[in-house]
Residue, then its C-alpha position, 0 to 999 in steps of 0.5 A: m500500500e502506497k504511503r504519502n507524506h505532506w508537510n509544512i515547517y515554520p519557525p518556532k512559535p508558542i501557542t496560546e492556551d485558548a488557541f490550543f483548546e480551540l484547535v482541539g475543538y476544530l480537530r474533533n469535528f474536522k472533515q466530517g464529510l469524509n465519514p471516517t470509520e475511526r477518529l482518534l485525537t491525541a495530545q502529548i506534552f513534554g518538559e524536563r520533568i513532564q510527560s503526559v498523553k491524553t486522547n479524545d475527550d480527556i485532552g481537556s484536562i491535559l494541562d491541569p496537573f502542570v505549570i504551562e511554563d514548564i512545557n517545552v514540546l507539544k504534539i497533537f495527532v489526529l487520525l482518520r481511518k477510512d477502513q482497516e488498512k487505509s488511514v490518514q494521520t496528521m501531526i502538529e508539533i510545536s517545539p524549540q526547533h520549529t512548528h511542524i505539520n506533517t500528514s501521513d496518508i496510507g492509501a486513503d488519498w485524503g492526505y493532501a486535502v487534510q494537510a492543506d485544510i489544517n495548515n490553512y487553519l493554523l495560518e488563519k488563526k496565526i498559530v504559525s507564521k512566516a516570522f518575518w522579523l525573526r528571519l530579518n534579525n537572523f539575516l542581520n546577525i550574519l552581517k554583524y562582522p561585515f558591519l564592523i569591518v566596513g565601520a572600521v574602514y570608514y573610521i580610517l577614511w574619516h581619520f585621514n580625510n576628516n570628511s563628515s560623510y565618512l563619520v556618519k557612515m562609520i557611526g552607522f555601520l559600527v553601531a549596527g555591528m556593536a548592537l548585534l555583538f553586545r546582544d550575543f554577549y548578553i545572551f552568553f552571560k544571561p541565557s534565555r529561559p527554556y522554550q515555552a510551547i504553550i503560553k497564557k496570552d499572545k504577547r505579540i512582540n515580533i521585533s526587538i529594540n535591538t533589531i530596531i537600533v540595528i536597522l536604523a543605524f544601518l539605514t543611516a549609513v546606507l542613506s549617507l552613502i546614497k547621498e554621497i553617490i548622488s552628489i558625485i554623479f551630479s557634480k560631474t554633470p556639465 
């Protein structure tokens, strides 16, 4: 029997307690029109000293004995069985590494539609996101040392030429690089707490002050560079 897999992977993002129970409710009534012979809903939570598995109606009490700040990984499985041999199972995993939606279809030919509908629900409810600011911050971090090197070059140019435009670009690149470097030192000496898979409320903080400082400093340097290029071009125009 042919087995097919469909998946979507997103950056890690915790789910709120309310969204978790809404998701469970959605999956309880998911794809009723398929008339599966069996529907099994399973939730698993894991932490340093936590491990619990609940199914179907018992899922509503899965969080009760625990402090949700200690839950690092959450997995939800929904199994739809077509007959004894054919079935579809979707796993939603929220972990420190990623949010992973994976559907395994064994001969039922329901997998693509099941994966698409669940993925669309998670996107619509903002349970998963493309995490633009997280990706931007990671990209800026790659440029940390180039920022410092370019800033040092402009410092040398400013030191010998005493040109104010070099000073602006030097400050922009150095501030951008140093902000990222100081953040690394801060994380090293004060590591962040373990990843929390479930939170009480959505904090909706997608961008840090550190990222804003880096972006503003970098834009200051770039705009100063563009201004200088434009002035050179127009100065050569007869």
